[in-house]
C-alpha positions in Angstrom: 64.7 168.4 161.0 63.5 165.8 163.4 64.8 162.3 162.8 62.6 160.5 165.3 59.9 158.5 163.6 56.6 157.3 165.0 56.5 153.8 166.5 55.2 151.4 163.9 52.4 148.9 164.7 52.4 145.2 163.8 50.5 144.8 160.5 51.2 148.4 159.4 52.2 148.8 155.7 55.4 150.8 155.1 57.4 151.3 152.0 61.0 150.2 151.4 63.4 151.6 148.8 66.5 149.6 147.8 69.6 151.7 148.3 73.4 151.4 148.4 74.7 148.1 147.0 71.2 146.7 146.7 70.5 149.4 144.0 73.9 149.2 142.3 73.0 147.0 139.3 69.2 147.4 139.3 66.7 150.2 139.4 65.5 151.6 142.8 62.0 150.3 143.4 59.6 151.3 146.2 58.0 148.2 147.6 55.4 147.8 150.3 56.5 145.9 153.4 54.5 144.8 156.4 55.6 145.3 160.0 55.8 141.8 161.6 57.5 142.4 165.0 57.9 145.4 167.2 60.3 145.2 170.2 62.0 147.6 172.6 64.8 148.7 170.2 64.0 147.2 166.8 61.2 146.3 164.6 61.1 143.8 161.7 59.4 144.1 158.3 58.7 141.5 155.6 57.8 142.0 151.9 54.1 142.1 151.3 54.4 140.2 148.0 57.6 138.6 146.9 60.5 136.9 148.6 59.8 136.7 152.4 62.9 138.1 154.1 62.8 139.7 157.6 64.6 143.0 157.7 65.4 144.6 161.1 65.2 148.4 161.7 65.9 150.7 164.6 62.7 151.8 166.3 63.6 155.4 166.8 65.1 156.3 163.4 63.8 153.5 161.1 67.4 152.9 159.9 68.2 149.4 158.9 70.2 147.3 161.4 72.9 146.2 158.9 75.4 144.8 161.4 78.1 147.4 160.6 77.6 147.1 156.8 76.0 149.4 154.3 72.2 149.6 154.6 70.2 147.9 151.8 66.8 149.5 152.5 65.4 152.8 153.4 61.9 153.0 154.9 59.2 155.5 154.3 55.8 155.8 156.0 54.0 156.6 152.8 54.7 156.6 149.1 54.2 160.4 149.1 57.0 160.8 151.6 59.4 159.2 149.1 58.0 161.3 146.2 58.6 164.5 148.3 62.1 163.4 149.2 62.9 162.7 145.5 61.5 166.1 144.4 63.4 167.9 147.2 66.7 166.3 145.9 65.9 167.1 142.2 65.2 170.8 143.1 68.2 171.0 145.3 70.5 169.6 142.6 69.1 172.0 140.1 69.6 175.0 142.3 73.1 173.9 143.2 74.3 172.9 139.7 72.4 175.2 137.4 71.4 178.3 139.4 74.0 178.8 142.2 77.0 177.5 140.2 79.9 179.7 141.1 80.6 180.5 137.4 77.1 181.4 136.3 75.1 182.6 139.3 76.2 186.2 139.1 74.7 186.5 135.7 71.5 184.5 136.2 69.9 186.0 139.4 69.3 189.6 140.3 70.0 191.0 143.7 66.3 191.5 144.3 65.6 187.8 143.6 68.5 186.7 145.8 67.2 188.8 148.7 63.7 187.2 148.2 65.2 183.7 148.2 67.1 184.6 151.4 64.0 185.8 153.1 62.0 182.7 152.2 64.7 180.4 153.5 65.2 182.3 156.7 61.4 182.3 157.3 61.3 178.5 156.7 64.3 177.9 159.1 62.6 180.0 161.8 59.4 178.0 161.4 61.4 174.7 161.8 63.1 176.1 165.0 59.8 177.0 166.5 58.4 173.5 165.8 61.5 171.9 167.3 61.4 173.9 170.6 59.0 172.4 173.1 
């Protein structure tokens, strides 16, 4: 997986999700933010509608510059990127907890199905390796 994100442009709309302590006592909400500054190491975003508060992010990873504290925001390039990440987490949790649970997995999945799953995962990993190699 490649963590390097594309360089944002001033005026570009991104999507911010409240995480960590910012989502402790309230629901997580995906909100549009506008890129207001782009520098050498950081860029800043401001809420499109709502309370104007500049939030600084690292240019290469899009991680919030929180000054050593827990990040309050996670940025996404599109809303679909967030939906895909959420679906990936839901499916992974289902597989881990309900399908590959050490107490029930030997009864739920045939050896033929396990080999098919292994082949699909290996094929996907090989594809990712080829994309990462220049």
